[in-house]
C-alpha positions as a Markdown table, in Angstrom:
| # | Residue | x | y | z |
|---|---|---|---|---|
| 1 | Met | 70.6 | -40.7 | -22.2 |
| 2 | Thr | 68.9 | -39.3 | -24.7 |
| 3 | Gly | 65.3 | -40.4 | -25.6 |
| 4 | Leu | 63.5 | -41.3 | -28.7 |
| 5 | Arg | 62.0 | -37.8 | -29.9 |
| 6 | Glu | 64.9 | -37.0 | -29.1 |
| 7 | Gln | 66.9 | -39.2 | -31.9 |
| 8 | Ile | 64.1 | -38.3 | -34.1 |
| 9 | Thr | 64.3 | -35.2 | -33.8 |
| 10 | Glu | 68.0 | -35.1 | -34.6 |
| 11 | Val | 67.8 | -37.1 | -37.6 |
| 12 | Arg | 65.7 | -35.5 | -38.8 |
| 13 | Arg | 67.9 | -32.8 | -39.2 |
| 14 | Glu | 70.2 | -34.6 | -40.2 |
| 15 | Leu | 68.6 | -35.4 | -43.0 |
| 16 | Ala | 68.2 | -32.0 | -43.8 |
| 17 | Met | 71.4 | -30.8 | -43.7 |
| 18 | Arg | 72.4 | -33.4 | -46.1 |
| 19 | Arg | 69.9 | -32.8 | -48.1 |
| 20 | Arg | 71.4 | -29.2 | -48.5 |
| 21 | Val | 74.7 | -29.8 | -49.1 |
| 22 | Tyr | 75.3 | -33.0 | -50.6 |
| 23 | Pro | 74.8 | -31.1 | -53.8 |
| 24 | Arg | 77.1 | -28.9 | -53.8 |
| 25 | Trp | 79.5 | -32.3 | -52.8 |
| 26 | Val | 78.8 | -34.0 | -55.2 |
| 27 | Ala | 79.4 | -30.7 | -57.8 |
| 28 | Gly | 82.5 | -30.2 | -55.9 |
| 29 | Gly | 84.2 | -33.7 | -56.3 |
| 30 | Arg | 83.8 | -34.3 | -52.2 |
| 31 | Ile | 81.8 | -37.3 | -53.0 |
| 32 | Val | 80.4 | -39.2 | -55.6 |
| 33 | Gln | 76.6 | -38.9 | -56.3 |
| 34 | Ala | 76.1 | -42.6 | -55.0 |
| 35 | Glu | 77.9 | -42.4 | -52.2 |
| 36 | Ala | 75.8 | -39.5 | -51.5 |
| 37 | Asp | 72.1 | -41.8 | -52.6 |
| 38 | Leu | 73.7 | -44.5 | -50.2 |
| 39 | Tyr | 74.0 | -42.1 | -47.5 |
| 40 | Met | 70.4 | -40.5 | -47.8 |
| 41 | Glu | 69.2 | -44.0 | -48.2 |
| 42 | Arg | 70.7 | -45.3 | -44.7 |
| 43 | Met | 70.4 | -42.4 | -43.0 |
| 44 | Gln | 66.1 | -42.4 | -44.4 |
| 45 | Ala | 66.5 | -45.6 | -43.3 |
| 46 | Val | 67.2 | -45.2 | -39.3 |
| 47 | Leu | 64.2 | -43.1 | -39.4 |
| 48 | Val | 62.3 | -45.4 | -40.8 |
| 49 | Thr | 63.4 | -47.8 | -37.4 |
| 50 | Leu | 63.3 | -45.2 | -34.9 |
| 51 | Glu | 59.6 | -44.1 | -36.3 |
| 52 | Gly | 58.4 | -47.5 | -36.2 |
| 53 | Leu | 59.8 | -47.3 | -32.5 |
| 54 | Trp | 58.5 | -44.6 | -31.7 |
| 55 | Asp | 54.8 | -46.1 | -33.2 |
| 56 | Ala | 54.9 | -49.6 | -32.1 |
| 57 | Glu | 55.1 | -47.4 | -27.7 |
| 58 | His | 52.7 | -44.8 | -29.2 |
| 59 | Pro | 50.7 | -45.8 | -31.1 |
| 60 | Arg | 48.1 | -42.6 | -30.7 |
| 61 | Leu | 50.7 | -40.2 | -30.1 |
| 62 | Asp | 52.0 | -37.7 | -33.1 |
| 63 | Leu | 56.2 | -35.9 | -32.7 |
| 64 | Gly | 54.6 | -33.1 | -31.6 |
| 65 | Asp | 55.1 | -31.6 | -34.8 |
| 66 | Gly | 51.4 | -32.3 | -36.9 |
| 67 | Lys | 53.6 | -35.8 | -37.8 |
| 68 | Arg | 52.0 | -38.7 | -37.0 |
| 69 | Val | 54.1 | -41.2 | -36.7 |
| 70 | Gly | 52.6 | -45.1 | -37.6 |
Protein backbone atom coordinates (compact mmCIF):
# COMPACT_ATOMS: atom_id res chain seq x y z
CA MET A 1 0.00 0.00 0.00
CA THR A 2 1.21 3.48 -0.81
CA GLY A 3 1.68 5.66 2.25
CA LEU A 4 0.32 9.14 2.79
CA ARG A 5 3.69 10.79 2.19
CA GLU A 6 4.00 9.08 -1.19
CA GLN A 7 0.46 10.05 -2.13
CA ILE A 8 1.20 13.70 -1.35
CA THR A 9 4.40 13.56 -3.39
CA GLU A 10 2.52 12.06 -6.32
CA VAL A 11 -0.25 14.65 -6.23
CA ARG A 12 2.35 17.42 -6.14
CA ARG A 13 4.09 15.86 -9.14
CA GLU A 14 0.80 15.60 -11.00
CA LEU A 15 -0.06 19.24 -10.30
CA ALA A 16 3.35 20.35 -11.58
CA MET A 17 2.88 18.30 -14.74
CA ARG A 18 -0.58 19.75 -15.33
CA ARG A 19 0.77 23.29 -14.90
CA ARG A 20 3.22 22.53 -17.72
CA VAL A 21 0.94 20.72 -20.16
CA TYR A 22 -2.51 22.26 -19.72
CA PRO A 23 -1.60 25.58 -21.36
CA ARG A 24 -0.42 23.68 -24.45
CA TRP A 25 -3.50 21.48 -24.42
CA VAL A 26 -5.78 24.51 -24.21
CA ALA A 27 -3.86 26.27 -27.00
CA GLY A 28 -4.10 23.13 -29.14
CA GLY A 29 -7.82 22.66 -28.55
CA ARG A 30 -7.42 19.38 -26.70
CA ILE A 31 -9.32 20.80 -23.68
CA VAL A 32 -11.00 24.12 -22.97
CA GLN A 33 -9.72 26.49 -20.28
CA ALA A 34 -12.73 25.87 -18.04
CA GLU A 35 -11.95 22.15 -18.06
CA ALA A 36 -8.29 22.75 -17.24
CA ASP A 37 -9.27 25.05 -14.38
CA LEU A 38 -11.72 22.51 -12.98
CA TYR A 39 -9.19 19.66 -13.14
CA MET A 40 -6.55 21.80 -11.42
CA GLU A 41 -9.02 22.86 -8.73
CA ARG A 42 -9.98 19.26 -8.05
CA MET A 43 -6.40 18.06 -7.82
CA GLN A 44 -5.48 20.97 -5.56
CA ALA A 45 -8.38 19.96 -3.30
CA VAL A 46 -6.99 16.41 -3.17
CA LEU A 47 -3.64 17.83 -2.08
CA VAL A 48 -5.23 19.95 0.64
CA THR A 49 -7.11 16.90 1.93
CA LEU A 50 -4.02 14.71 1.99
CA GLU A 51 -1.92 17.40 3.66
CA GLY A 52 -4.65 17.79 6.28
CA LEU A 53 -4.53 14.08 6.98
CA TRP A 54 -0.74 14.23 7.23
CA ASP A 55 -0.93 17.11 9.68
CA ALA A 56 -3.49 15.28 11.81
CA GLU A 57 -1.23 12.21 11.98
CA HIS A 58 2.08 14.12 12.29
CA PRO A 59 1.36 17.51 13.87
CA ARG A 60 5.02 18.39 14.43
CA LEU A 61 6.59 16.96 11.26
CA ASP A 62 7.00 18.20 7.74
CA LEU A 63 7.10 16.00 4.65
CA GLY A 64 10.88 16.02 4.39
CA ASP A 65 10.94 18.71 1.73
CA GLY A 66 11.19 21.71 4.01
CA LYS A 67 7.50 22.52 3.66
CA ARG A 68 5.64 22.50 6.94
CA VAL A 69 2.26 20.87 6.53
CA GLY A 70 -0.50 22.22 8.70
